[in-house]
Kinemage of the C-alpha trace (Angstrom):
@kinemage 1
@onewidth
@group {chain A} dominant
@subgroup {mainchain}
@vectorlist {calphas} color= white
{ca unk a 1} P -111.438 -153.744 60.924
{ca unk a 2} L -114.455 -152.507 59.008
{ca unk a 3} L -114.898 -148.791 58.594
{ca unk a 4} L -118.302 -147.315 59.619
{ca unk a 5} L -118.376 -145.738 56.163
{ca unk a 6} L -118.210 -149.121 54.430
{ca unk a 7} L -115.275 -150.981 52.886
{ca unk a 8} L -112.398 -148.773 51.820
{ca unk a 9} L -111.074 -149.078 48.279
{ca unk a 10} L -107.343 -149.519 47.834
{ca unk a 11} L -105.723 -146.876 45.625
{ca unk a 12} L -104.931 -148.372 42.231
{ca unk a 13} L -102.637 -147.277 39.439
{ca unk a 14} L -103.541 -144.001 37.718
{ca unk a 15} L -105.699 -144.440 34.626
{ca unk a 16} L -103.809 -144.546 31.339
{ca unk a 17} L -104.242 -141.624 29.034
{ca unk a 18} L -106.235 -142.616 25.979
{ca unk a 19} L -104.085 -143.034 22.888
{ca unk a 20} L -105.318 -141.114 19.892
{ca unk a 21} L -106.961 -143.483 17.470
{ca unk a 22} L -105.501 -143.770 14.002
{ca unk a 23} L -108.388 -144.281 11.642
{ca unk a 24} L -107.827 -146.859 8.943
{ca unk a 25} L -108.137 -145.308 5.512
{ca unk a 26} L -108.760 -147.338 2.368
{ca unk a 27} L -109.276 -145.658 -0.976
{ca unk a 28} L -108.411 -145.683 -4.653
{ca unk a 29} L -106.788 -143.116 -6.858
{ca unk a 30} L -108.820 -140.372 -8.488
{ca unk a 31} L -111.288 -141.597 -11.168
{ca unk a 32} L -109.567 -139.415 -13.787
{ca unk a 33} L -106.318 -141.362 -13.381
{ca unk a 34} L -106.903 -143.641 -16.446
{ca unk a 35} L -107.423 -140.568 -18.626
{ca unk a 36} L -104.224 -138.882 -17.409
{ca unk a 37} L -102.069 -141.990 -17.737
{ca unk a 38} L -103.305 -142.809 -21.218
{ca unk a 39} L -103.223 -139.441 -22.922
{ca unk a 40} L -99.453 -139.521 -23.593
{ca unk a 41} L -99.665 -142.824 -25.487
{ca unk a 42} L -102.646 -141.614 -27.504
{ca unk a 43} L -100.945 -138.346 -28.483
{ca unk a 44} L -97.714 -140.163 -29.423
{ca unk a 45} L -99.474 -142.683 -31.662
{ca unk a 46} L -101.675 -140.024 -33.240
{ca unk a 47} L -98.652 -137.870 -34.062
{ca unk a 48} L -96.777 -140.822 -35.598
{ca unk a 49} L -99.772 -141.793 -37.740
{ca unk a 50} L -100.321 -138.198 -38.822
{ca unk a 51} L -96.689 -137.814 -39.886
{ca unk a 52} L -96.804 -141.058 -41.861
{ca unk a 53} L -100.039 -140.054 -43.607
{ca unk a 54} L -98.681 -136.637 -44.557
{ca unk a 55} L -95.490 -138.229 -45.878
{ca unk a 56} L -97.406 -140.778 -47.942
{ca unk a 57} L -99.663 -138.067 -49.305
{ca unk a 58} L -96.627 -136.033 -50.326
{ca unk a 59} L -95.141 -139.054 -52.137
{ca unk a 60} L -98.452 -139.839 -53.848
{ca unk a 61} L -98.684 -143.280 -52.203
{ca unk a 62} L -101.471 -142.504 -49.760
{ca unk a 63} L -104.259 -145.073 -50.025
{ca unk a 64} L -105.512 -144.899 -46.456
{ca unk a 65} L -108.881 -143.147 -45.954
{ca unk a 66} L -109.233 -140.591 -43.180
{ca unk a 67} L -111.849 -142.664 -41.394
{ca unk a 68} L -109.315 -145.507 -40.948
{ca unk a 69} L -106.842 -143.038 -39.469
{ca unk a 70} L -109.440 -141.739 -37.006
{ca unk a 71} L -110.623 -145.273 -36.208
{ca unk a 72} L -107.086 -146.415 -35.315
{ca unk a 73} L -106.579 -143.474 -32.965
{ca unk a 74} L -110.018 -144.032 -31.431
{ca unk a 75} L -109.283 -147.726 -30.940
{ca unk a 76} L -105.964 -146.999 -29.258
{ca unk a 77} L -107.652 -144.458 -27.008
{ca unk a 78} L -110.413 -146.929 -26.101
{ca unk a 79} L -107.922 -149.711 -25.309
{ca unk a 80} L -105.873 -147.281 -23.234
{ca unk a 81} L -108.898 -146.186 -21.242
{ca unk a 82} L -109.996 -149.798 -20.644
{ca unk a 83} L -106.529 -150.830 -19.516
{ca unk a 84} L -106.269 -147.745 -17.333
{ca unk a 85} L -109.673 -148.396 -15.810
{ca unk a 86} L -108.754 -152.004 -14.951
{ca unk a 87} L -105.493 -150.835 -13.364
{ca unk a 88} L -107.354 -148.135 -11.420
{ca unk a 89} L -110.127 -150.519 -10.332
{ca unk a 90} L -107.724 -153.060 -8.845
{ca unk a 91} L -105.303 -150.594 -7.239
{ca unk a 92} L -105.860 -149.112 -3.808
{ca unk a 93} L -103.848 -147.893 -0.847
{ca unk a 94} L -104.551 -148.583 2.807
{ca unk a 95} L -103.179 -146.537 5.722
{ca unk a 96} L -103.595 -148.141 9.152
{ca unk a 97} L -101.919 -148.045 12.574
{ca unk a 98} L -98.428 -149.163 11.520
{ca unk a 99} L -97.995 -149.071 7.763
{ca unk a 100} L -99.071 -147.925 4.337
{ca unk a 101} L -100.117 -150.756 2.038
{ca unk a 102} L -100.430 -150.426 -1.738
{ca unk a 103} L -102.313 -153.262 -3.432
{ca unk a 104} L -102.368 -153.588 -7.223
{ca unk a 105} L -102.805 -156.112 -10.022
{ca unk a 106} L -105.729 -157.912 -11.634
{ca unk a 107} L -104.472 -161.334 -12.651
{ca unk a 108} L -101.382 -161.262 -10.435
{ca unk a 109} L -102.019 -159.430 -7.188
{ca unk a 110} L -99.235 -157.475 -5.475
{ca unk a 111} L -99.137 -155.874 -2.048
{ca unk a 112} L -96.392 -153.423 -1.077
{ca unk a 113} L -96.102 -152.681 2.615
{ca unk a 114} L -94.235 -149.628 3.845
{ca unk a 115} L -93.745 -149.171 7.566
{ca unk a 116} L -94.032 -145.585 8.768
{ca unk a 117} L -90.722 -145.976 10.609
{ca unk a 118} L -88.946 -146.637 7.286
{ca unk a 119} L -90.210 -143.537 5.502
{ca unk a 120} L -87.405 -141.287 4.321
{ca unk a 121} L -89.286 -138.660 2.332
{ca unk a 122} L -92.647 -138.057 0.683
{ca unk a 123} L -92.829 -135.682 -2.287
{ca unk a 124} L -95.764 -134.360 -4.302
{ca unk a 125} L -95.283 -133.969 -8.065
{ca unk a 126} L -97.688 -132.206 -10.417
{ca unk a 127} L -96.802 -132.680 -14.102
{ca unk a 128} L -98.621 -130.513 -16.602
{ca unk a 129} L -101.450 -132.872 -17.621
{ca unk a 130} L -102.456 -133.897 -14.057
{ca unk a 131} L -102.020 -130.304 -12.906
{ca unk a 132} L -104.566 -129.080 -15.451
{ca unk a 133} L -107.084 -131.536 -13.965
{ca unk a 134} L -106.233 -130.689 -10.342
{ca unk a 135} L -104.398 -133.984 -9.736
{ca unk a 136} L -101.004 -134.816 -8.233
{ca unk a 137} L -98.635 -137.744 -7.812
{ca unk a 138} L -97.276 -138.827 -4.400
{ca unk a 139} L -93.748 -140.280 -4.404
{ca unk a 140} L -92.758 -142.225 -1.296
{ca unk a 141} L -89.105 -143.019 -0.569
{ca unk a 142} L -88.403 -145.740 1.988
{ca unk a 143} L -84.646 -145.897 1.441
{ca unk a 144} L -82.384 -148.452 -0.269
{ca unk a 145} L -83.843 -147.607 -3.710
{ca unk a 146} L -87.315 -148.518 -2.445
{ca unk a 147} L -89.767 -145.983 -3.817
{ca unk a 148} L -93.502 -146.066 -4.471
{ca unk a 149} L -95.652 -143.789 -6.622
{ca unk a 150} L -99.341 -143.151 -6.019
{ca unk a 151} L -100.914 -141.912 -9.292
{ca unk a 152} L -103.053 -139.854 -9.139
{ca unk a 153} L -104.873 -138.166 -6.250
{ca unk a 154} L -106.625 -134.853 -6.067
{ca unk a 155} L -104.148 -132.126 -5.238
{ca unk a 156} L -105.542 -131.522 -1.769
{ca unk a 157} L -105.757 -135.239 -0.993
{ca unk a 158} L -102.141 -135.685 -2.064
{ca unk a 159} L -101.086 -132.920 0.333
{ca unk a 160} L -103.128 -134.452 3.148
{ca unk a 161} L -101.622 -137.896 2.626
{ca unk a 162} L -98.111 -136.426 2.418
{ca unk a 163} L -98.558 -134.517 5.685
{ca unk a 164} L -100.001 -137.606 7.384
{ca unk a 165} L -97.133 -139.870 6.283
{ca unk a 166} L -94.419 -137.394 7.262
{ca unk a 167} L -96.000 -136.843 10.689
{ca unk a 168} L -96.206 -140.596 11.240
{ca unk a 169} L -92.587 -140.964 10.117
{ca unk a 170} L -91.656 -138.570 12.931
{ca unk a 171} L -93.585 -140.598 15.515
{ca unk a 172} L -96.759 -138.511 15.754
{ca unk a 173} L -99.851 -140.629 16.418
{ca unk a 174} L -102.295 -138.861 14.140
{ca unk a 175} L -104.952 -139.884 11.682
{ca unk a 176} L -105.317 -138.752 8.091
{ca unk a 177} L -108.230 -136.547 9.132
{ca unk a 178} L -106.195 -134.990 11.950
{ca unk a 179} L -103.383 -134.173 9.506
{ca unk a 180} L -105.827 -132.035 7.522
{ca unk a 181} L -105.502 -129.291 10.128
{ca unk a 182} L -102.122 -128.131 8.793
{ca unk a 183} L -102.853 -128.800 5.113
{ca unk a 184} L -103.711 -126.040 2.683
{ca unk a 185} L -104.415 -126.216 -1.042
{ca unk a 186} L -102.869 -123.252 -2.857
{ca unk a 187} L -102.382 -123.405 -6.595
{ca unk a 188} L -98.828 -122.118 -7.064
{ca unk a 189} L -97.162 -122.893 -3.719
{ca unk a 190} L -97.251 -125.641 -1.106
{ca unk a 191} L -97.117 -123.951 2.298
{ca unk a 192} L -99.249 -125.231 5.161
{ca unk a 193} L -100.913 -123.188 7.875
{ca unk a 194} L -98.222 -124.033 10.433
{ca unk a 195} L -95.249 -123.761 8.049
{ca unk a 196} L -92.674 -120.992 8.304
{ca unk a 197} L -91.415 -119.529 5.031
{ca unk a 198} L -87.626 -119.057 5.145
{ca unk a 199} L -86.712 -117.885 1.627
{ca unk a 200} L -88.583 -117.095 -1.573
{ca unk a 201} L -86.882 -116.427 -4.916
{ca unk a 202} L -88.552 -113.956 -7.258
{ca unk a 203} L -88.736 -114.492 -11.053
{ca unk a 204} L -86.487 -111.512 -11.776
{ca unk a 205} L -83.772 -113.086 -9.592
{ca unk a 206} L -84.063 -116.278 -11.620
{ca unk a 207} L -83.755 -114.261 -14.829
{ca unk a 208} L -80.714 -112.469 -13.431
{ca unk a 209} L -79.044 -115.775 -12.554
{ca unk a 210} L -79.768 -117.211 -15.998
{ca unk a 211} L -78.469 -114.071 -17.719
{ca unk a 212} L -75.036 -114.136 -16.047
{ca unk a 213} L -74.588 -117.906 -15.914
{ca unk a 214} L -71.890 -119.967 -17.588
{ca unk a 215} L -74.616 -121.982 -19.317
{ca unk a 216} L -75.727 -118.988 -21.367
{ca unk a 217} L -72.133 -118.196 -22.279
{ca unk a 218} L -71.614 -121.785 -23.462
{ca unk a 219} L -74.799 -121.577 -25.526
{ca unk a 220} L -73.694 -118.332 -27.183
{ca unk a 221} L -70.229 -119.678 -27.949
{ca unk a 222} L -71.685 -122.876 -29.360
{ca unk a 223} L -73.546 -120.856 -31.990
{ca unk a 224} L -71.109 -117.969 -32.404
{ca unk a 225} L -68.037 -120.058 -33.286
{ca unk a 226} L -69.463 -121.895 -36.336
{ca unk a 227} L -71.326 -118.771 -37.520
{ca unk a 228} L -68.131 -116.721 -37.199
{ca unk a 229} L -66.079 -119.295 -39.095
{ca unk a 230} L -68.644 -119.461 -41.914
{ca unk a 231} L -68.820 -115.673 -42.039
{ca unk a 232} L -65.032 -115.350 -42.240
{ca unk a 233} L -64.725 -117.971 -44.989
{ca unk a 234} L -67.446 -116.423 -47.172
{ca unk a 235} L -66.144 -112.901 -46.636
{ca unk a 236} L -62.612 -113.963 -47.589
{ca unk a 237} L -63.822 -115.844 -50.675
{ca unk a 238} L -65.742 -112.825 -51.970
{ca unk a 239} L -67.799 -112.931 -55.153
{ca unk a 240} L -70.956 -114.983 -55.006
{ca unk a 241} L -69.903 -116.506 -51.701
{ca unk a 242} L -70.265 -113.085 -50.090
{ca unk a 243} L -73.878 -112.991 -51.218
{ca unk a 244} L -74.522 -115.970 -48.939
{ca unk a 245} L -73.648 -113.981 -45.796
{ca unk a 246} L -77.288 -113.032 -45.037
{ca unk a 247} L -78.263 -116.683 -45.466
{ca unk a 248} L -75.630 -117.791 -42.949
{ca unk a 249} L -76.710 -115.065 -40.534
{ca unk a 250} L -80.348 -116.083 -40.818
{ca unk a 251} L -79.596 -119.818 -40.606
{ca unk a 252} L -77.571 -119.338 -37.458
{ca unk a 253} L -79.407 -116.423 -35.887
{ca unk a 254} L -82.918 -117.895 -35.837
{ca unk a 255} L -81.925 -121.125 -34.029
{ca unk a 256} L -79.824 -119.059 -31.610
{ca unk a 257} L -82.765 -116.809 -30.699
{ca unk a 258} L -85.047 -119.840 -30.271
{ca unk a 259} L -82.480 -121.656 -28.111
{ca unk a 260} L -81.952 -118.626 -25.877
{ca unk a 261} L -85.703 -118.196 -25.482
{ca unk a 262} L -86.124 -121.867 -24.553
{ca unk a 263} L -83.200 -121.628 -22.135
{ca unk a 264} L -84.703 -118.716 -20.213
{ca unk a 265} L -88.242 -120.133 -20.306
{ca unk a 266} L -87.293 -123.585 -19.032
{ca unk a 267} L -85.023 -122.276 -16.316
{ca unk a 268} L -87.511 -119.755 -14.976
{ca unk a 269} L -90.527 -122.072 -15.239
{ca unk a 270} L -88.678 -124.918 -13.499
{ca unk a 271} L -87.671 -122.735 -10.515
{ca unk a 272} L -90.664 -120.373 -10.617
{ca unk a 273} L -91.837 -119.173 -7.205
{ca unk a 274} L -89.091 -121.130 -5.443
{ca unk a 275} L -89.995 -121.323 -1.753
{ca unk a 276} L -88.069 -122.827 1.155
{ca unk a 277} L -90.169 -123.370 4.285
{ca unk a 278} L -89.762 -125.057 7.669
{ca unk a 279} L -92.373 -127.683 8.531
{ca unk a 280} L -92.858 -130.213 11.300
{ca unk a 281} L -91.471 -132.905 8.979
{ca unk a 282} L -88.416 -130.976 7.751
{ca unk a 283} L -87.628 -128.462 5.032
{ca unk a 284} L -90.156 -128.145 2.221
{ca unk a 285} L -89.021 -126.925 -1.197
{ca unk a 286} L -91.724 -125.874 -3.652
{ca unk a 287} L -90.992 -124.754 -7.208
{ca unk a 288} L -92.338 -124.792 -10.741
{ca unk a 289} L -94.974 -123.102 -12.886
{ca unk a 290} L -96.362 -125.682 -15.318
{ca unk a 291} L -94.911 -128.634 -13.365
{ca unk a 292} L -95.129 -128.023 -9.613
{ca unk a 293} L -92.688 -129.976 -7.440
{ca unk a 294} L -93.123 -130.124 -3.676
{ca unk a 295} L -90.152 -131.774 -1.990
{ca unk a 296} L -89.782 -132.487 1.730
{ca unk a 297} L -86.236 -132.957 3.065
{ca unk a 298} L -85.803 -134.229 6.651
{ca unk a 299} L -82.951 -132.250 8.199
{ca unk a 300} L -81.436 -135.358 9.786
{ca unk a 301} L -80.762 -136.804 6.305
{ca unk a 302} L -78.719 -133.827 5.094
{ca unk a 303} L -75.105 -134.977 4.848
{ca unk a 304} L -73.461 -131.774 3.627
{ca unk a 305} L -74.078 -128.449 1.892
{ca unk a 306} L -72.187 -126.852 -0.975
{ca unk a 307} L -72.263 -123.118 -1.692
{ca unk a 308} L -71.374 -122.246 -5.273
{ca unk a 309} L -70.488 -118.768 -6.539
{ca unk a 310} L -69.733 -118.609 -10.287
{ca unk a 311} L -67.361 -115.984 -11.633
{ca unk a 312} L -70.050 -113.716 -13.107
{ca unk a 313} L -72.169 -113.886 -9.937
{ca unk a 314} L -69.492 -112.432 -7.658
{ca unk a 315} L -70.009 -108.738 -8.550
{ca unk a 316} L -73.735 -109.283 -7.904
{ca unk a 317} L -73.183 -110.997 -4.542
{ca unk a 318} L -75.269 -114.032 -5.554
{ca unk a 319} L -74.830 -117.678 -4.574
{ca unk a 320} L -76.307 -121.105 -5.307
{ca unk a 321} L -76.713 -123.712 -2.544
{ca unk a 322} L -76.844 -127.491 -3.082
{ca unk a 323} L -77.754 -130.248 -0.650
{ca unk a 324} L -76.256 -133.670 -0.229
{ca unk a 325} L -79.163 -135.794 1.017
{ca unk a 326} L -78.930 -139.476 1.876
{ca unk a 327} L -80.759 -141.550 -0.734
{ca unk a 328} L -81.711 -138.607 -2.970
{ca unk a 329} L -79.576 -139.627 -5.945
{ca unk a 330} L -77.164 -137.688 -8.127
{ca unk a 331} L -76.445 -134.002 -7.712
{ca unk a 332} L -78.538 -131.651 -9.845
{ca unk a 333} L -76.583 -129.961 -12.643
{ca unk a 334} L -79.522 -128.912 -14.816
{ca unk a 335} L -81.544 -126.130 -13.233
{ca unk a 336} L -84.238 -126.593 -15.887
{ca unk a 337} L -85.286 -129.947 -14.458
{ca unk a 338} L -88.770 -130.320 -12.975
{ca unk a 339} L -87.851 -133.457 -11.012
{ca unk a 340} L -86.805 -133.724 -7.377
{ca unk a 341} L -83.429 -131.976 -7.136
{ca unk a 342} L -80.597 -131.232 -4.726
{ca unk a 343} L -81.107 -127.455 -4.913
{ca unk a 344} L -81.589 -125.728 -1.577
{ca unk a 345} L -81.392 -122.278 -3.179
{ca unk a 346} L -81.091 -121.710 -6.969
{ca unk a 347} L -79.888 -118.126 -6.491
{ca unk a 348} L -79.792 -115.893 -3.444
{ca unk a 349} L -78.024 -113.099 -1.618
{ca unk a 350} L -75.755 -113.657 1.370
{ca unk a 351} L -78.627 -112.928 3.751
{ca unk a 352} L -80.791 -115.553 2.033
{ca unk a 353} L -77.948 -118.078 2.156
{ca unk a 354} L -77.511 -117.439 5.897
{ca unk a 355} L -81.255 -117.901 6.428
{ca unk a 356} L -81.230 -121.198 4.513
{ca unk a 357} L -78.216 -122.465 6.485
{ca unk a 358} L -79.877 -121.496 9.773
{ca unk a 359} L -82.931 -123.524 8.770
{ca unk a 360} L -80.698 -126.583 8.379
{ca unk a 361} L -78.243 -126.036 11.233
{ca unk a 362} L -79.421 -123.306 13.649
{ca unk a 363} L -76.568 -121.279 15.035
{ca unk a 364} L -74.159 -121.889 12.150
{ca unk a 365} L -72.235 -118.723 11.218
{ca unk a 366} L -69.638 -119.151 8.496
{ca unk a 367} L -68.167 -115.723 9.169
{ca unk a 368} L -67.385 -116.727 12.759
{ca unk a 369} L -65.222 -119.684 11.714
{ca unk a 370} L -61.462 -119.136 11.690
{ca unk a 371} L -60.077 -120.197 8.310
{ca unk a 372} L -56.544 -121.444 7.669
{ca unk a 373} L -55.264 -120.548 4.215
{ca unk a 374} L -52.918 -122.730 2.177
{ca unk a 375} L -49.185 -121.975 2.669
{ca unk a 376} L -47.629 -119.404 0.385
{ca unk a 377} L -45.708 -122.059 -1.521
{ca unk a 378} L -49.073 -123.504 -2.678
{ca unk a 379} L -49.423 -120.475 -4.960
{ca unk a 380} L -47.311 -122.359 -7.522
{ca unk a 381} L -50.094 -124.962 -7.861
{ca unk a 382} L -53.045 -122.562 -7.504
{ca unk a 383} L -52.045 -119.180 -8.927
{ca unk a 384} L -55.659 -118.081 -9.521
{ca unk a 385} L -57.478 -119.625 -6.545
{ca unk a 386} L -54.723 -119.412 -3.924
{ca unk a 387} L -56.331 -116.500 -2.078
{ca unk a 388} L -59.623 -118.423 -1.734
{ca unk a 389} L -58.395 -121.910 -0.820
{ca unk a 390} L -58.800 -122.445 2.916
{ca unk a 391} L -60.350 -124.660 5.580
{ca unk a 392} L -61.794 -124.171 9.050
{ca unk a 393} L -63.971 -125.811 11.656
{ca unk a 394} L -65.978 -125.294 14.810
{ca unk a 395} L -67.672 -127.647 17.268
{ca unk a 396} L -70.268 -128.773 14.718
{ca unk a 397} L -68.925 -128.589 11.160
{ca unk a 398} L -65.794 -128.594 9.039
{ca unk a 399} L -65.705 -126.094 6.160
{ca unk a 400} L -63.485 -126.160 3.065
{ca unk a 401} L -63.072 -123.597 0.280
{ca unk a 402} L -61.607 -124.072 -3.183
{ca unk a 403} L -61.997 -123.100 -6.837
{ca unk a 404} L -61.550 -120.040 -9.033
{ca unk a 405} L -64.018 -120.129 -11.937
{ca unk a 406} L -66.578 -121.465 -9.456
{ca unk a 407} L -65.841 -120.670 -5.848
{ca unk a 408} L -67.011 -123.633 -3.782
{ca unk a 409} L -67.627 -123.731 -0.044
{ca unk a 410} L -68.363 -127.195 1.378
{ca unk a 411} L -69.887 -127.659 4.829
{ca unk a 412} L -69.803 -131.109 6.447
{ca unk a 413} L -71.114 -131.776 9.980
{ca unk a 414} L -68.706 -133.822 12.083
{ca unk a 415} L -71.527 -136.252 12.881
{ca unk a 416} L -72.118 -137.001 9.167
{ca unk a 417} L -68.494 -137.709 8.331
{ca unk a 418} L -67.811 -141.285 7.221
{ca unk a 419} L -64.050 -141.184 6.679
{ca unk a 420} L -61.071 -138.843 6.298
{ca unk a 421} L -58.098 -139.348 4.014
{ca unk a 422} L -54.884 -137.514 3.097
{ca unk a 423} L -53.040 -137.874 -0.196
{ca unk a 424} L -50.125 -136.290 -2.085
{ca unk a 425} L -49.117 -135.983 -5.710
{ca unk a 426} L -45.517 -135.738 -6.903
{ca unk a 427} L -45.450 -131.921 -6.999
{ca unk a 428} L -47.249 -131.675 -3.653
{ca unk a 429} L -44.694 -133.995 -2.073
{ca unk a 430} L -41.902 -131.858 -3.479
{ca unk a 431} L -43.483 -128.720 -1.945
{ca unk a 432} L -44.371 -130.386 1.366
{ca unk a 433} L -48.124 -130.112 0.760
{ca unk a 434} L -51.041 -132.546 1.017
{ca unk a 435} L -54.776 -132.747 0.408
{ca unk a 436} L -57.326 -133.868 3.013
{ca unk a 437} L -60.683 -135.181 1.765
{ca unk a 438} L -63.800 -135.575 3.924
{ca unk a 439} L -66.030 -138.416 2.733
{ca unk a 440} L -69.784 -138.471 3.221
{ca unk a 441} L -72.177 -140.251 0.830
{ca unk a 442} L -70.092 -139.272 -2.199
{ca unk a 443} L -72.747 -137.154 -3.918
{ca unk a 444} L -71.014 -133.792 -4.306
{ca unk a 445} L -67.323 -134.880 -4.415
{ca unk a 446} L -66.019 -131.474 -3.316
{ca unk a 447} L -65.207 -131.872 0.376
{ca unk a 448} L -61.455 -131.313 0.434
{ca unk a 449} L -58.901 -129.044 2.038
{ca unk a 450} L -56.357 -128.772 -0.763
{ca unk a 451} L -52.637 -127.955 -0.694
{ca unk a 452} L -52.174 -127.541 3.052
{ca unk a 453} L -49.002 -128.103 5.031
{ca unk a 454} L -48.224 -131.814 5.313
{ca unk a 455} L -47.870 -131.711 9.111
{ca unk a 456} L -51.176 -129.921 9.474
{ca unk a 457} L -52.802 -132.435 7.123
{ca unk a 458} L -51.626 -135.313 9.296
{ca unk a 459} L -52.945 -133.640 12.450
{ca unk a 460} L -56.234 -132.731 10.772
{ca unk a 461} L -56.916 -136.320 9.661
{ca unk a 462} L -56.617 -137.831 13.132
{ca unk a 463} L -58.303 -134.932 14.931
{ca unk a 464} L -61.275 -134.903 12.553
{ca unk a 465} L -61.728 -138.673 12.863
{ca unk a 466} L -61.959 -138.261 16.643
{ca unk a 467} L -64.380 -135.348 16.329
{ca unk a 468} L -66.605 -137.352 13.987
{ca unk a 469} L -66.818 -140.263 16.422
{ca unk a 470} L -67.475 -137.977 19.412
{ca unk a 471} L -70.165 -136.010 17.533
{ca unk a 472} L -71.990 -139.174 16.460
{ca unk a 473} L -71.985 -140.492 20.025
{ca unk a 474} L -73.285 -137.166 21.343
{ca unk a 475} L -76.020 -137.128 18.683
{ca unk a 476} L -77.160 -140.638 19.625
{ca unk a 477} L -77.201 -139.825 23.331
{ca unk a 478} L -78.975 -136.536 22.723
C-alpha cells in the first residue's frame, strides 16, 4: 500500500564512522647527513698523516711538502662527501598505512619493510657531532636481532617519527602530522607535552654515587698498590734511590688525577639530567649531556627488575635499578656508556625507587610482601649475608634477596616466568638446603632464592610453575 506521503524508505544499517586517514610520508634524511657521516673518517686519516709527518720530520727523513699533505686530506674529504651524497640521494624512508619501508642502494637496491605490528622499540640517539648540528639518529628494533638505523634527521623530525611509530605499534591509527601534537623539541631532555615525569636525577646525586662506588675504589687501588710498592722499595734502598721518590710520586700521581677526573666526567655526562617519564608508548628514559640518548621501553616487554644496593651506598639510603627487557641485549655494567642501556635508575632514594616501580607495575609494594628468611643452619654457608637472604611473593610477582657486598633484590612477575628449577650442592644436601632459580630471558642471572629448606624448595617449584601458567592465561584473557 502506498503512503500518501510517498514511498517510505526502509531503515538501513547505521553509517560507518570514518577511519582516520594515515597520510603516506616519503622523505630522505637531512641534507647534512653526508657531512656528519664522513667527518670521522676525515679526522682519523688527517691525524694519522699528521703523526707520520711529524715523526718523519723528527727523524730527518721528511721529503713530503705540506701542500701534498693538505691535498691528500682534501681528496679524502671530497671522496667522502661524494660517497655520502650518493648514499643520501638514493636512501629514503616511506611510512604508509601498514609499514615503514627503508629503501637504499645505488647499484644494488635494497628495500627493508618493517610492519608496525612488529615494532618493539624506537630510540633516538644524538652523538656529539650530529647533536652540534641539530641532528639525531632513529634506531628501530623489530625483534629477533632485526634493527634499522635512520641517519640522520633533524632532532624534531626524529622525535616526531619516533612518536608516530610507537603510537602505530600500539594500534593507534594516526598520521605523522597527527603525532606532532605530543612532540616537543627541548635541547637537554626528551619529554612530550602529554608525558608524565616520574623521576629525575640531579647531577650532584650522580656525583655522590660515583664518589662512593666500588669502581672508584678499584681505580684508587689500581694506582695505589704499584705506587706504594715502588715507594717502599726506594725508601728501603735509601741513598740515591730515595731521591727518586718525588719522581715516582709524580709519575703515579698525575695519571691518577687524570683518571679520576675522566671517571667522574664520563659518568656524570653519560647520565646527566637522567629523566624517567611515562608516555603513551611506555617508559621513556632520557640521559646524557654531550651524547643525548632517548630510550623508549614498552612496559609489556619488561621481564624483571633488579635493585642493587652497594655496601657504601647503604648508609646513604641509595639504590640502583636495572631492567631486564626482552631483546635489549646484555645488562649494562658500565654507567659511563652513552648507548641504550638497561638502567631504570642510576641512583635514587627509596621514594624514587618506589615511584619507578609503580610506573612499571602499579600497585607493587615491596614492603607489603611477607619474606621468608633462610633457615638458621644456612648461616654456615652465608655468614655475612644470612640476615638479608630471603624470598617472598604476592599475586603478581616473586621477589628474591641475596648478596652482602652488593645487596640484590630481584623482582619477577609470575606472567614473565619461563621456568623454575631447584638444585643442591654437596654441602647444601648435607644441611638439608636447596636453591630455587627463576628463569626469564637470562639477562640478569640473579633470580634465585638461595639456601632455603629443601621441603619448601620443592613446594615452591611446583607452586610457582602453576602461578606462572595461571598468570599468563589471565594476562591473555585480560
